[in-house]
C-alpha positions in Angstrom: 0.3 0.0 0.0 1.3 3.8 -1.3 1.9 5.9 2.1 0.6 9.4 1.4 3.4 11.8 1.0 3.0 15.7 2.2 4.2 18.2 -0.1 6.5 20.8 1.3 6.3 24.4 0.6 8.5 25.4 -2.1 8.5 28.9 -1.1 8.4 30.8 2.0 6.8 34.0 3.0 9.9 36.0 3.2 10.8 35.2 -0.6 7.5 35.3 -1.8 6.8 37.8 -4.7 4.2 40.5 -4.0 4.6 42.6 -6.5 0.8 41.4 -8.0 -0.7 43.3 -4.9 0.5 46.5 -5.9 -1.1 46.4 -9.4 -4.6 47.7 -10.0 -7.6 46.1 -12.1 -8.2 42.5 -12.6 -5.4 40.0 -12.1 -3.9 37.7 -15.0 -2.5 34.2 -14.2 0.8 35.9 -15.2 0.4 38.3 -12.5 0.6 35.7 -9.6 3.9 34.2 -8.4 4.3 30.4 -9.0 2.2 28.6 -6.4 2.1 24.8 -5.8 -1.7 24.5 -5.6 -1.3 21.3 -3.6 0.2 23.0 -0.6 -2.3 24.5 1.7 0.7 26.9 3.2 1.6 28.1 -0.4 -2.2 29.4 -0.9 -2.4 31.0 2.5 0.5 33.3 1.2 -2.1 34.7 -1.6 -4.3 36.0 1.2 -4.0 39.4 2.4 -2.3 40.2 5.3 -5.0 40.7 8.0 -6.4 37.1 6.9 -3.0 35.6 7.1 -2.7 37.2 10.5 -6.0 36.0 11.7 -5.0 32.5 10.4 -1.7 32.5 12.4 -3.8 33.3 15.6 -6.8 30.9 14.6 -4.7 28.2 13.6 -3.0 27.2 17.0 -6.5 26.1 18.6 -7.6 29.8 20.2 -11.0 30.6 19.8 -11.4 34.0 18.7 -14.5 36.2 20.0 -16.3 38.1 17.3 -17.5 40.7 20.2 -15.5 44.1 21.1 -15.6 45.0 24.9 -14.9 48.4 25.9 -14.5 50.0 29.6 -15.7 53.3 29.7 -15.4 56.3 32.6 -17.6 59.1 31.5 -17.8 62.6 33.6 -20.3 65.3 33.4 -19.4 68.3 31.1 -18.3 70.2 34.2 -15.8 67.5 35.5 -17.9 67.4 38.9 -19.4 63.9 39.2 -19.0 60.5 37.1 -21.6 59.4 34.9 -20.2 56.1 34.0 -17.4 54.8 36.0 -15.5 51.2 34.9 -18.4 50.6 32.6 -18.3 47.7 30.1 -19.9 48.3 26.8 -20.0 45.1 24.8 -20.4 45.1 21.2 
């Protein structure tokens, strides 16, 4: 029985050509760097920076929340009393 082989990435993020990101309009296949489409890590190198950062954080098994939590301290315009003190606002 054949053992499955895993392909190793042929490029690293340090040597990945991102000149296609500086172009405008529709991209042609010639604009993209050479990518081994069988390797997931090489396909992920094509993603935008924010998406790669999210994958790097979430790929470690961490559960990322979708909410935002802010702590507020709000005083009156004359600064004589507190309206909100250490109040949590959840979005």
